[in-house]
N, C-alpha and C positions, 0 to 999 in steps of 0.2 A: 250401488252395491247390493241393494235389496234384490233378492232373486225370488221368483215365483216358486213356492214350495213344490218340490218334485212329487210326482205320484209315487206312492210307496211301492217299493219293489217287493216281490215275494221273497220271503226269507228262505235262503238256501238251506236245504236239509243239512244239518250238521249233527255230529255226535262222535262218540269215541270210536265207533266202528265204521262210520261212513267214509267211503273213499271216493275221491274225485279223479277221474282219469285225465283231466285237462292238463296240458303242459304249456298252454299259451298264457301269456300275461293277462291278468284281469283288466288292466288299463295300461296305456303307454307310460313309460318312465316319467315323462314330463307331467303326467297327470297323477303322480304318486306324492302323497304328503305323509311324512313321519313326524308326528307331533306328540308332545307330552302335556298333561294337565298338571300344573305345579302350583302350590299355594301353602299358606299357613293352615293348620288344622281348623276344621269347621268353617272354612271360607266358602265351601260349596263345590269342591272339585268333582266329587263323585256324582252329585246331583246334576251338575252341568254335563258331565259325560253321559249320564243316563238320558238326558234330553237330546243330546246330539245323536245318540243311537236311535232314539224313537223317531225323530224327525227325518233321519236318513233312511228309515225303514228297516233297520237291522233288528229291532225288537218291536213287538206290537202292543206292549203294555209298559208304561213308565214304571220303573222300579224306584222305590223310595228308601233312602238310607234309614230313616227313623222307623220304618216298618220292617226292616231287615230283608227287603225284597230287591235291593239293588243288584243288577247283573254283575257289575264290576267288583262288588264286595261279596265274593263267593265263599270265603272261608267262614267257618262257623263262628270263630272268634270275632270276625268283622261284623257279622250279623248281630251278635250279642252286644257288642260294645258300640256299634254305630260309627266305627272309625275304619279307615283303610290301613291295613297292616302290610300287605304285599302289593307290589305294582302288578296291575293286570293289563294285558294287551288285547286289543280287538281291532277289527277292520270294519269300516262302513263306507258307503258310497254317497257322494254329494255332488250334484252337477257333473256327473260323469267322471268324477275324480275318486281315486282310491285313497281313503284317509285311514292310515294306521295310527291308532291312538294307544298311548300308555297312560293309565290313570295311576298317579303316584300317591304315596302316603303324605300326610301333613305333619304327623307327630314326629318330634325330634328323635325319638328312639329308633325310628325306621328310616333315618336320613340316607342310609346306604342304598335303599331302594330308589331314591331320587337320584343319587349320584350315578349309579350304573345305568339308569334309564337315560339321563341327559347325555351320557357318553355316546349313545348310539342314535340320538334323535337329531333331526334336521331343524326342528323348530319347537317352540313351546308356547302354551297359552298360560299366562300367569293370572290366576283368579284372585281377586282382592275383595274383601268384605267392605261394603259401602259404609259400614259403621266403624269397624276396627281399623280400616286402612292398611297401611304397611305394618305388619306385625313381625315379631322376631323371626319366625320361620319363613316368612315372606322374604326377609333379607337374606336368610341362609340359602334358600333355593335360587334366589336371584344371583348371588355370588357364585353358586355352583354353575349356573347357566353362563355367567361371564367367563368362568374358567374354561369352559368348553366352546365358547364363542357361538352359543345357540341363539338364533334370531327369535324374538318374542313378540307376541300380541298380548295386550292386557284386557281383562274383562272385569269390570267392577260389578260384582254380584250383590244381591240382597238390597236392591234399591227400594224395595217395599218395606224395609225394616225401619223402626223408629230410630232416628238419629242418623239416617243415611245422608251422606254429603259427598256428592260426586266430585265437586271442585276441590274439596280438601284432600280426597284420596289421590287425585291427579297431582296435587301439589306435593303430597308425601312421596309419591313415586319419583318426582324430580329431585327433592331435597334429600331423602333418605337413601334412595337407590342410585342416585346420580344418573338417571335415565332421561332421555329426551322423550318424555311421555307427551303425546299430542292427541287430544280427543278427535275421533272421527265420527262420534255420535254425542248427542246431548240427551239427558233424560227429560221426559215430559212429566213433570211433577216428581215427588219423592214421598217416601213413607207410604201412608195409606192412599195418597193421591197419585202414586206412580201409575201411569197409564200406558206408557210406550216410550219410543225413542225417536229422536230426530236424526235422520241420516244426513250428515253434512256433505257427503260426496254428491248425492243426488238431490239434496235439499228437499226432502220429503219427510213427512211424519209417518211413523209406522205404528200400527195398532195390532193387537193379537186377540183373537176370538177365544174367550174363556170356555165357551161351550165345547169347542173342539180341542181343548187343552193347548191352545196356542198354535194349532196346526194351520189354521187359516189366518193368513196375514193380509192386512189391508193397508193401503197407502192413501194419504190425504194431504192437503196443503198444510204447511206449518202454521200453528195457531198464531194469531196476530201478536199476542202478548209475548211470544217467544221468538218472533222473527228477527228482532234486532240482535239478540244474543246469538242466534244461529248464524247470522251474517258475519258477526264479529269472530265467532269460532271458526267459521270456514276460511275467513281471511287469515287467521292465525295458522291454520293448517297449511294453506297454500304458501305462506311466507316461510314456514318451517321447511317445507319441501324445496322451495326455490333456492334456499341458502346452499343446498348441497346437490341439487339436481338441475343440470343445464336444460334438460328437455322441459321440465315444469317451468323453469325461469323464462325460457323462450316463449312458452305458451302464455304465461302470465303477462309478459311484456306486450304480447300481441292482443290479449283480451283478459281483463281481470277476472272474468267468469270462466275459469278453466273447465274444460270438458271433463265429465266423470271418468271417462276411459283414460285420459291423461293422468288424472289424479291417482287412479288405482294402480297404473303402471309405475308411477313415481313412488307411491307408498311401498310397493313391492320391492323396488330397488333399494329404498332406504332401509327397509326391514332386513333384507338380506345382507346389506352392508353393515348393519348394526348401528346405524345413525339415528334411528327413530323407533319408538314403540307406540304404535297406534292403540288408542284406548277406546273400548266399547263398553256398554253398560246394559244392565237388565236385571231380571230376577228369575233364576233358573227354577226355583221352587214354584213360582207363579207362572212359569212357562212363557216368559217374555224375554226376547232378545237373543235366544240361542241360535235361531236360523241365521241371523246376521253374523253371529260368531262363526258358524260353519262357512258362510260366504267369505269371511275374513281369512279363514284358514286356507281356502282355495285361492283367493285373490292375492294374499300377501305372503303366505308362508312359502319357503323354497321347496322345490322338488330336489331329488338327489342330484339332478344335473346342475342345479344352481349353486351348490356348495363346492368348495375347492376339493380336488381329488384327495382321498385319504392318504396320509403318509405313513410309512412304516420302515423297518430296518430289515435288510437282507440278513437272515440268521447265519449265513455262511461267511460273510465278510463285513457285516455291520454297515454297509452302504445304505444310504437313504433311497427308498423306492416309492413310487406313487402308484395308486390303483385308481383308474378312471371308472366312473360309474357307467358300465355298459355290459350287456349280457354276453357279448362276444369275448370279453377280456378274461384273464386268468382268475379263477375263483379265489375270493378272500372274504372272510367274515369274522366277526367278533362274537364270542360266547359271553354274553353279559349277565346271564342269570341261569341258575340250575334249580330244578324243582323235581319232586318225586310224585309220580302219579300212580295210584293204586292199580290202574288198568293197563297202562302202557309202560310203566317203569320210569327210568330216569330221563328227564327232558332237559335239553340244553337250549335255552332261548338264544337265537342268533340274529344279528343284523348283517345282511349281505351287502358288501360294499362294491364288489365287482364280480362278474361272471354269474353262473347259476349252479345250483346243486340239485342232483337228481337222486331219487330213491335207489339204494344199492351202490352208490358211488363211494369211492375211497376219498378221505380227506386227510391232510397232513397237519400235525400239531407241532409247530417249531419248538415249543417248550419241552416236550417229551422226546422230540425227534422221531415220533412214530406215526404210522398211518392207521386210521380206523375206518370201519365201514358204516355208512349211514343205513340203518335198518328201516326207518320211517321218517317221513317229513310231515309236519303238521302246521296248519294255519289256525291261529288262535282266535277265540272269542271268549275272553275271561276264562271260565273253567271248562268250556266246551272245546272239543278238538275235532277239526276236520282234516282227515288224511288227504294229502295231495302227492302228486308224482314229482313235481319240480317247484322249487322256490327261486325267484329271480332277483337280479340286482335291485337294491332299494327296498326289498321286502323284509319284514320282521316275522319270523316263524320259529318253530322248534324242531329239534333233531332228536331222534330216539336211536340209541344203540352205541353212543360214545361212552366208554368206560373211564378213560383217563382224563377227561376234560375237566377243568376247573374254571371258576369265574375269572374273566379277563383273558382267557386263552384265545389265540388266533387260530382259525381253521383256514387252510389254503390249499392250493394245488401243489403237489410235491415237486413238480418240475418248474414252478415259479414261486418259491417260498417267500413269505413276507411275515414279519412280526409287527403287529399294530400296537399302538400305545395301549397299555392296560388300563385298569380302573383303580382309582385311589380309594383306600379304605380308611375310615376314621378309627381312632383308637378307642377301644372299649373303656368305659369309665366305672363300671360296677361289676362285681363278681359274687358268686355264692358257691358254697360246697354242695355237691349233689351225690346221692347214692341210691341204688335200687332198694326197695323195701324188702325184697327177698333175694337170696343168693342166686336163685334160678333166673332172675331177671338181669343178672350182671351183663351177660353177652348182649341181651336185647337193648340195654341202656347204652352200651358201647356202640352198637349199630345205629341207634337213634341219634346219638350225639354226633357220630361221623356224618350221617345224612344231613342233619341240621347245619353243621358247620360247613359242609360242602355247598349247601344252598345259600347260606348267609355268612359272608366273610367276617362280619362283626360279631358273630357267635364264635368265641374262641374257647377251646377246650384244652386243658393241660392237667397234669398230675403233679401235686405238690410232693417234692422229693422227700421232705422230712416227715410229713404226716401220711402220705400215700393217698390223700383225698383227691377226688376228681373235682376240678374247679371249672365252673362255667362262667365265662365273662360275656358281658353284653353292653348295650348302650344306655341302660337305665332299668328301673324297677319294672316298668311295663314290659320292656323287651324280655327280661328274664322270666316274667310271669307268663308271657305268651309262649316262650320256648318250652317251659315246663308243661304248660297246658297241651301244647302240640305233642309232646312226648307221650302223654297219657292218652290222648284221643287218637292220634294217627299211628302211633307205634305200640300202643297198649303196654306202656311201661309206667308203673306206679312208683313214684320216687319220694324220698325224704330229702329235704333241702334245708340248708342253713339260712340265716338271715342275710339278705343282700348287703354287701359291703363295698366300700369305695375302692376302686382300683388305683392304688398309688403307684408312682414310679420313682426310680432313683436316678440321680445324675451326678456329674462332677462340676465343680465351679472353678477348678484350677487346672494346671498342667503338671504332669508327673511322669517319671520313667521308672522302669523296673526290669530286672534281669532275674530269671529263674533257671536254675540248672536242675534237671531231673536226672538222677543217676541212682537207680535201684536195681536190685536183683530179685526177681520172683519167677516162679515156674522153672527154676533152673537156668534162667537166662538173664543177662544184664540188659537193662533198657536205659538208653542215654539220649538226652535232648537238652538243648540250651535255647532259650527264647528271650530276646530283648524287645521291649515295646514301649510306646509312649501313648498316654491317654490325654485328651484335652477336651474342654467344654465346647460344644457346638452351639449354634444359634438355637434359641428355644423354639421347639416345633420342627427341628430339622431331622430328628430321628437319629439313627446310629449309622456310622460309616466305618468300615474295616478296610485298611490298606495293607496288603501283604506284598508290597513291591520291594522285596529284599532279594539280593542276588542268590543264585543257585549254589554258589560256593559256601554260603552261610547256612541256608536251609534249602535242601534239594527240592525240585519241583514236585517230587512224589509225596513230600510231607507238607506242602503248603496248604492243601485242602484240610489236613488234620489240624493245622494251626488255626485256620479260619473257623473250623468247627468248634475248637476249644474256646476261642474268643466269643463266638456266638452263644455257646452254652453259658459262659460266664456272664454275658450281658443279660441273658434271659432269666437266670436264677438270682441275680442281684447280689449285693454285698452286705448292706446294712440290715435290711429286714425282709430279704427274699422277694423284693419287688423288682420287676424288670428294669433295666437301665435304658435310658433314652437320652437323646441330645448329647451323645458322646462320640468323639472321633478316636479310633484306635489305629495306630500306625506301627507295624512291625518294623523295627529298626535294625535287627541283627539276630544272630544265632550261631549255633555250631552243631555239628553232628559227628557221629562215629560210623564209618561204613560198616563196621561189624556188628554194632549193638544198638544203633538207633532204630526206632519203630514209630508207627503212627500213634500208638498209645502214649509213648513217651512225649512226643511233640504236642499232642492234644493236652496232656496233663500239664506240661510246662507252660503252655499258653494260658491255661486257666489260672494257674498259680501266679504267673507274672501279671496277669490282668488284675487279679485281686489285690496284689501288693501295690500296683500303680494307682488303682482307684482309691484305696485307703489313704494314699499320700496326696490325692488330688482334691481334697476337701469335698467329700461326697455329701449330698443332701437328698432329702425326700421331696418329691414333687406331688402336689395334690391337684385334682381337676377343679377348675373354676367354672362356674356356670353364669351365663348371662340371664338374669331374672328380670322379667317385666311384670309388674303388678298394676292392674287397673282397678282403682278404688274410688268410691265417693270421697269428696274432700273431707268429710266429717271424720274419716278414719285414717287420715294421712299420718298423724302423730304416732298412732299405734303401729302402723305398718313400718314407718321409718325406724322407730325404736327397735322393733323386732329384727329388722335387717341388720342394724348395728350390733345387736346381741349375737347374731349369727356370723360375726366377723365379715359382714358384707360392706362393700363400699358403694355408696349411692353415686351414680354417674350423671344422672339427669332426672329432672322432674318437669312434666309438661301437662298443661291443661288441655283436655280434648272434650269440648262441650261441658257437661256437668261433672265430668270425671277427671281424675288425676292419674297420670301414667308415670310410675316410678321405675327407672331402669337402674339396676345394680349388678355388681359382680360379687357373687357369693360362693364360698367353697361348697362343693357337693356334699361333703361330710356333714354340713350343718343343715342340710335341706331335707333330711328324712322326716316324713310327717308334715311337711310344710303346707300341703293342701288343707289339712285339718286346722292348722294354725291360722292360715289366712281367712278361712271361713269363720273361725271363732272370733278373730280380731275385728272383723267387719260385719258380724251378724249375717254372714252368708252373702254379702253384697259385692265383695271383691273377688277377682279372679287373677290367675297368674299363668305365665308360661316360662319355661326355662330351656336352655340349650347349652351344651358344652362349648367353651370358647378356647381355653388354653390350659396348660399346666403351669403352676407357680410353686416356688419354693415354700414348703410348709414351715410354719413358725416352730421355734425351738421346742416349745412345750409339746406340740403334737408329735414332732420327731422323736422326742424322748419317750413319749407314751408308746409309739409304734415299735421302738427298739426294745422296749421292755415287755411287750406282749408275749 
């Protein structure tokens, strides 16, 4: 699997104003790989991506996250904090293959970036810390990959770190992630003694020249003391493949020493089928193992031809239709991200599933039912833009000129419409009030909030009906802080903001019905409507469902949209403490109208009032967000950590010893976690660390409910 390092290609001229007249494919479709780099925060995703770009010749100097010079971390906030905030796309070339890479964030506050990236990728590289192993966000991104059926390769990074344990991490991947993780490499040494890797497919040891930053790779026989372990690991690899692959089984029965080419083809089939996760190892910061990871992307990851045709619905009749990955087919693409560029304007990042798109072409948006013209097409390299004439099937690029597009929209040919599956958005868990410092900035603030919420669906903006305040919701304190910082830097809006607060929800725990008759006279006219409905509790996490399947003799079709709008408004504004309702099913069961005096306003109002009455009778409750917290602490401080978790209404779910450290996993209400980082450092004298992520909403205790109702 080890390949001779390619001679570096000359970096193509790129820039905001550079245009390429080429309309031909950069590489055949079978030589295209669309992959994402996914991991827990600080596992080394961006560092790994930077090395991939360097060895592939896309950049001529290795960027470092800790120095703020990483190409993929281009935002000023990313450079300052040393974390990835927004997913960045780029293209490089390895062994004559076009590799489109999306580097995703690891921080839980920006999990939406991972979600939408995985929606459009054909494969992913999961990066794991050799010390931390499978960490909370590792599990989250793995589940997201499972949901979209994304084939994966695993890379155990930081093998040079103290406490690195390759075998333990592979075991964690099997037990915690439920994956069939099988090593295709073994490390030569660990910690300070980490010197290279053993390639189990070709049964050769691989070393990296530090003077050339790992660019020169040498192969040599496997050290005698590691030979037995290598033979055993190779046998395990072959057996794992032979269990599910007849070609490998036949080759194994003929000769136990299966040829490398047969193994590579078998691993590729297993990865695409989702039955195996090959595991590699290295140290990206020390420039070891990344070339073999690029080889694995080329050898094991699917091309757009290897994944099933994308399915969607015909917006005209709802019938299921398929789009095969071919340039000659009807155009279809998914807009998975929006961004605003100060030079070219609004960018819509798209993944093309079939056909091709040319500059100046019209595209159809099934959601809006309108066509729009493509003004420019752009190939991406982090924050650099190269203008092109055509984008082809299987490529990831950006479109300029679309005004009505939003995240998750399908773009297609008008004569062959299709609506692809959209993108799932997590619920915001925190909010704060925000206002401009001066009245003159009011319009600028509204424009900035509109732009940010268009880019990021987890940035939700609403106006409080009672106070008139603008409320900004997000995924956490860091998310809100970044949004506020971006408003000041990118949109020149200086703001005042309130303290971040927990985004509670309301729900019902019973079933109830209500009937409301609205019959009033105002404006010199009578307005009449009658609405009967039923509310019931849905499964936790199911969201809201509104069913207006009532006959036209009770509520005419012309008024059903008004009824639905009224119910939607009522669910959004809440009943108990003005928190949005969730996990509620609302079914309209009846109604009445007057041909002379019924109106949309009457039906909308009747629906809202009936909903309020039914919810109050259905045992409403307040829901609070619960976080999965993982604390890594020396054993000496276990008592203090556990006591603190208990005082915060937390429930300890497990405790595990990992080397000299203890890992405590607990479920803790978000409301109790403000300032937790300071508390953890204080309790452990700075030696413990923690991570947290939202898991679910749970019914708040009566004391908290009472306090919220009296605010």
